[in-house]
C-alpha positions as CSV (number, residue, x, y, z in Angstrom):
1,M,-0.1,-0.1,0.0
2,E,2.8,2.3,0.9
3,F,4.4,1.6,-2.2
4,A,1.5,2.2,-4.4
5,Y,0.9,5.5,-2.6
6,S,4.5,6.4,-2.8
7,L,4.5,5.6,-6.6
8,S,1.2,7.7,-7.2
9,I,2.9,10.6,-5.2
10,A,5.9,10.5,-7.5
11,F,4.0,10.1,-10.8
12,K,2.1,13.2,-9.5
13,S,5.4,14.9,-9.0
14,L,6.8,13.9,-12.3
15,Q,3.7,14.5,-14.4
16,P,4.9,17.9,-15.6
17,F,8.4,16.5,-16.7
18,I,6.6,13.6,-18.5
19,I,4.3,15.8,-20.3
20,A,7.1,17.9,-21.3
21,T,9.0,14.7,-22.4
22,I,6.0,13.7,-24.6
23,I,5.6,17.1,-26.3
24,T,9.4,17.2,-26.8
25,F,9.4,13.8,-28.3
26,L,6.3,14.6,-30.6
27,S,8.0,17.8,-31.7
28,L,11.2,15.7,-32.3
29,L,9.1,13.2,-34.3
30,V,7.4,15.9,-36.4
31,A,10.9,17.6,-37.1
32,V,12.5,14.3,-38.1
33,R,9.4,13.6,-40.3
34,S,9.8,16.9,-41.8
35,F,13.5,16.2,-42.4
36,F,12.9,13.0,-44.4
37,K,10.1,14.7,-46.2
38,R,12.5,17.3,-47.8
39,P,15.0,15.3,-49.5
40,R,12.0,13.0,-50.7
41,K,10.4,16.3,-52.4
42,S,14.0,17.1,-53.7
43,N,14.5,13.7,-55.3
44,A,11.0,14.1,-56.6
45,S,12.2,17.2,-58.3
46,G,11.9,15.7,-61.8
47,P,8.9,17.8,-62.3
48,S,10.7,20.7,-61.4
49,T,13.6,20.0,-63.9
50,S,11.2,19.1,-66.5
51,S,9.4,22.6,-65.9
52,G,12.9,24.1,-66.2
53,K,13.3,22.3,-69.6
54,D,9.9,23.6,-70.5
55,E,11.1,27.1,-69.5
56,T,14.1,26.8,-71.6
57,K,11.9,25.3,-74.5
58,G,9.7,28.5,-73.9
59,A,12.5,30.7,-74.5
60,T,13.5,29.0,-77.7
61,P,10.8,30.6,-79.7
62,S,12.3,34.1,-78.4
63,S,15.7,33.1,-79.6
64,S,14.2,32.0,-83.1
65,C,12.5,34.9,-83.2
66,N,16.0,37.0,-82.8
67,C,17.2,35.0,-85.5
68,S,14.6,35.6,-87.9
69,L,14.9,39.1,-87.2
70,S,18.5,39.1,-87.9
71,R,17.5,37.4,-91.4
72,N,15.3,40.1,-92.2
73,G,17.9,42.6,-91.9
74,N,18.3,43.6,-88.2
75,S,21.6,44.3,-86.9
76,D,22.7,41.5,-84.4
77,S,24.7,44.1,-82.2
78,A,21.6,46.2,-81.9
79,A,19.7,43.4,-80.5
80,F,22.6,42.4,-78.3
81,V,22.5,46.2,-77.0
82,R,19.0,46.1,-76.5
83,G,18.5,42.6,-75.3
84,V,16.1,40.1,-76.0
85,A,13.2,42.0,-75.2
86,G,14.3,44.8,-77.4
87,A,14.3,42.7,-80.6
88,P,10.7,42.4,-81.0
89,V,10.3,46.3,-80.5
90,E,13.0,46.6,-83.5
91,G,10.8,44.0,-85.4
92,S,8.0,45.9,-84.9
93,M,9.6,49.2,-85.8
94,V,10.9,47.7,-89.0
95,T,7.6,46.2,-89.7
96,A,5.9,49.6,-89.3
97,D,8.4,51.4,-91.8
98,V,7.8,48.6,-94.4
99,S,4.2,49.3,-94.0
100,N,4.7,53.2,-94.3
101,V,6.8,52.7,-97.5
102,V,4.1,50.3,-98.9
103,A,1.2,52.7,-98.2
104,E,3.3,55.7,-99.9
105,R,3.6,53.4,-102.9
106,Q,0.0,52.6,-103.0
107,H,-0.8,56.4,-102.7
108,G,1.0,57.1,-106.1
109,A,4.7,57.8,-104.5
110,S,6.9,56.7,-107.3
111,M,9.9,57.6,-109.2
112,M,7.6,59.5,-111.8
113,E,6.3,61.8,-109.2
114,Q,9.9,62.4,-107.8
115,L,11.1,63.5,-111.0
116,V,11.6,67.4,-111.6
117,P,8.7,68.5,-113.9
118,E,11.3,69.7,-116.4
119,I,12.9,66.3,-116.8
120,T,9.4,64.5,-117.1
121,T,8.6,67.0,-119.9
122,H,11.8,66.2,-121.6
123,A,11.4,62.3,-121.4
124,L,8.0,62.4,-122.5
125,S,8.7,64.9,-125.6
126,Y,10.6,61.9,-127.2
127,L,7.0,59.8,-127.4
128,D,5.0,60.5,-130.6
129,Y,1.1,61.3,-130.7
130,P,-0.1,57.6,-130.4
131,S,2.4,56.5,-127.9
132,L,1.4,59.7,-125.5
133,C,-2.4,58.8,-126.0
134,R,-1.8,55.3,-124.9
135,L,0.3,56.4,-122.0
136,S,-2.4,58.7,-120.6
137,M,-4.7,55.5,-120.5
138,T,-2.4,53.3,-118.3
139,N,-3.1,55.2,-114.8
140,S,-4.0,58.2,-113.2
141,L,-0.3,59.3,-112.4
142,M,0.5,58.7,-116.3
143,R,-2.5,60.4,-117.1
144,K,-1.7,63.6,-115.4
145,A,1.8,63.5,-116.6
146,A,0.8,62.9,-120.2
147,N,-2.0,65.7,-119.9
148,D,0.7,68.3,-119.1
149,D,0.5,71.4,-121.3
150,N,4.3,71.7,-121.7
151,V,4.5,68.2,-122.9
152,W,2.1,68.9,-125.9
153,K,3.5,72.1,-126.7
154,A,7.0,70.3,-127.1
155,L,5.2,67.8,-129.4
156,Y,3.6,70.5,-131.5
157,H,6.7,72.1,-132.0
158,K,8.3,68.6,-132.9
159,D,5.5,67.6,-135.3
160,F,4.4,70.9,-136.9
161,T,6.3,74.2,-136.5
162,L,8.3,76.1,-134.3
163,E,6.9,79.3,-135.7
164,Q,4.3,79.6,-132.9
165,D,6.4,79.6,-129.8
166,T,4.6,82.8,-128.5
167,V,1.0,81.4,-129.2
168,T,-0.9,80.7,-126.0
169,P,-3.8,78.8,-127.2
170,F,-7.2,79.2,-125.5
171,N,-8.1,75.6,-124.6
172,G,-4.4,74.4,-124.0
173,W,-1.6,73.0,-126.1
174,K,-3.2,69.5,-126.3
175,A,-6.5,70.8,-127.7
176,Y,-4.5,72.9,-130.1
177,Y,-2.5,70.1,-131.1
178,A,-5.6,68.0,-131.7
179,A,-7.2,70.7,-133.9
180,T,-3.9,71.4,-135.9
181,R,-3.7,67.3,-136.5
182,A,-7.3,67.4,-137.5
183,V,-6.5,70.2,-139.9
184,M,-3.4,68.5,-141.4
185,N,-5.3,65.4,-142.1
186,F,-8.1,67.2,-143.9
187,N,-5.5,69.0,-146.0
188,T,-3.8,65.8,-147.1
189,E,-7.3,64.7,-148.2
190,F,-7.4,67.5,-150.5
191,F,-4.3,66.1,-152.4
192,N,-5.9,62.5,-152.5
193,I,-8.8,63.8,-154.0
194,I,-6.7,65.5,-156.6
195,R,-4.6,62.3,-157.3
196,D,-8.0,60.3,-157.7
197,R,-9.3,62.9,-159.9
198,S,-12.5,62.6,-157.7
199,L,-15.1,65.4,-158.5
200,P,-17.7,64.0,-155.9
201,G,-14.9,64.3,-153.4
202,M,-14.0,67.8,-154.4
203,I,-17.7,68.9,-154.2
204,R,-17.9,67.7,-150.7
205,F,-14.6,69.0,-149.7
206,W,-15.6,72.8,-150.4
207,L,-17.9,75.0,-148.6
208,N,-21.0,75.6,-150.6
209,A,-20.9,79.4,-150.2
210,D,-20.7,82.5,-152.7
211,Y,-17.4,83.7,-151.1
212,V,-15.3,80.6,-151.6
213,K,-12.4,81.2,-154.2
214,C,-9.8,79.3,-156.1
215,V,-6.8,80.5,-157.8
216,H,-5.0,77.8,-159.9
217,A,-1.3,77.6,-160.9
218,S,-2.3,79.3,-164.3
219,G,-3.1,82.4,-162.4
220,E,-6.9,82.4,-163.1
221,L,-9.3,83.2,-160.4
222,F,-12.6,81.3,-159.9
223,S,-14.9,82.7,-157.2
224,G,-18.2,81.2,-155.9
225,Y,-19.0,77.6,-155.2
226,N,-20.5,76.7,-158.6
227,A,-17.6,78.5,-160.5
228,V,-14.7,76.7,-158.4
229,I,-16.3,73.3,-158.7
230,F,-16.5,73.8,-162.7
231,S,-12.8,74.7,-162.6
232,W,-12.0,71.4,-161.1
233,H,-14.3,69.6,-163.5
234,L,-12.2,71.0,-166.2
235,A,-8.8,70.4,-164.5
236,F,-9.8,66.7,-163.8
237,N,-10.8,66.4,-167.6
238,L,-7.7,67.8,-169.2
239,Q,-5.1,66.2,-167.0
240,Q,-4.3,62.7,-165.4
241,G,-4.3,62.4,-161.8
242,V,-1.2,64.1,-160.2
243,D,0.4,62.9,-157.1
244,F,2.0,65.8,-155.3
245,H,5.0,65.5,-153.0
246,V,4.3,68.1,-150.3
247,T,6.9,69.9,-148.0
248,D,7.2,72.5,-145.4
249,V,3.9,72.4,-144.2
250,R,2.6,74.9,-141.6
251,A,-0.6,75.4,-140.2
252,R,-2.4,78.0,-138.1
253,V,-5.5,77.0,-136.4
254,L,-8.2,79.3,-134.8
255,T,-11.5,78.7,-133.1
256,D,-13.4,78.1,-136.5
257,M,-10.8,79.2,-139.2
258,A,-7.3,77.7,-140.2
259,W,-4.9,78.2,-142.9
260,V,-2.0,76.0,-144.3
261,T,0.7,76.8,-146.3
262,M,3.2,74.3,-148.1
263,K,5.4,73.8,-151.0
264,T,4.5,71.1,-153.5
265,Y,6.3,69.0,-156.2
266,V,5.0,67.1,-159.0
267,D,8.5,66.4,-160.0
268,M,11.2,66.9,-157.7
269,D,13.2,68.6,-160.6
270,N,10.2,70.5,-162.0
271,S,6.7,71.8,-161.5
272,A,7.1,73.3,-157.9
273,F,4.1,75.2,-156.6
274,N,3.5,77.4,-153.5
275,M,-0.1,76.5,-152.0
276,T,-2.2,77.9,-149.3
277,N,-5.6,76.4,-148.2
278,V,-7.9,78.2,-146.2
279,F,-10.5,76.3,-144.1
280,E,-13.6,77.1,-142.1
281,F,-15.6,75.0,-139.4
282,H,-19.2,74.4,-140.0
283,H,-21.5,71.8,-138.6
284,G,-18.9,69.7,-137.0
285,R,-16.3,69.5,-140.0
286,W,-13.7,71.5,-141.9
287,Y,-14.4,73.0,-145.3
288,L,-12.2,74.5,-147.8
289,V,-13.0,78.1,-148.7
290,H,-9.7,79.6,-150.5
291,H,-7.2,77.7,-152.5
292,H,-4.3,79.3,-154.1
293,S,-1.5,77.8,-156.1
294,S,1.5,79.8,-157.7
295,V,4.5,78.5,-159.4
296,L,7.4,78.3,-156.9
297,L,10.4,80.3,-158.5
298,T,13.7,78.6,-158.5
299,D,17.0,80.6,-157.7
300,G,17.7,80.9,-161.5
301,D,14.0,82.1,-162.2
302,M,14.4,84.8,-159.5
303,E,17.7,85.9,-161.1
304,Q,15.8,86.1,-164.4
305,H,12.8,87.8,-162.8
306,N,15.1,90.5,-161.0
307,V,16.8,91.3,-164.5
308,N,13.6,91.6,-166.3
309,G,12.0,93.7,-163.4
């Protein structure tokens, strides 16, 4: 009894120590358990290592992007200075610059627009009338260049005459060129009618008016429409068709009136004439109202004429 009582007294006195020991043991057990769990977590770091590889793989596209930018013409040293993050910015800047250039070209910015106007005019002056008209139908830029008044003035002087350099056409040089070419073509038709000895053609060619006049190379004057047509009827019956060689053609065109002067040759050695045709514009077309033909004096004829004079 005394032993049991003594044991209970001793247990009660040691109870705080026993509790502290148990708590210490449990704490130690938790600490040991945690210690052994950490190596196991480290050994099981395969997912962590694989995630690191994934991160490396994730960085690979950024590296390939840098290479692609280098292949597109960016400087490797610039990418190195700016770092990897700077490379996409550089790429976007280059893309923006290219887009701006493309946009400018789409809006008509070309070598043609950048040329000095005088150079453009000089370049287009080498084109003939049909080529210049075709060029104006290609696009708006070429139409603007081909419709320039200075281009048509240069073409007029090249195809027709330099005499009218001080002329300022009312509707511009392009319209003046077109009107002059129409008159020149109509004047050519006059010689085709003579070559073919076509009286119906000559009837249509002259304006039916009482003031029209015709002076043939013989010096005889015919006045009035009927008299003029009769003179051509006589000329076609008395001679064969004549094929004139026409040179030194000069034309002057007004709103509804034009005249053409020229030298004509039946034979380059003989039968040379000075001719003048005057036209009027009626009902949408040109008509001949005056024709004058006179013998072209040669140097020998002029000397003889001066002696006799």
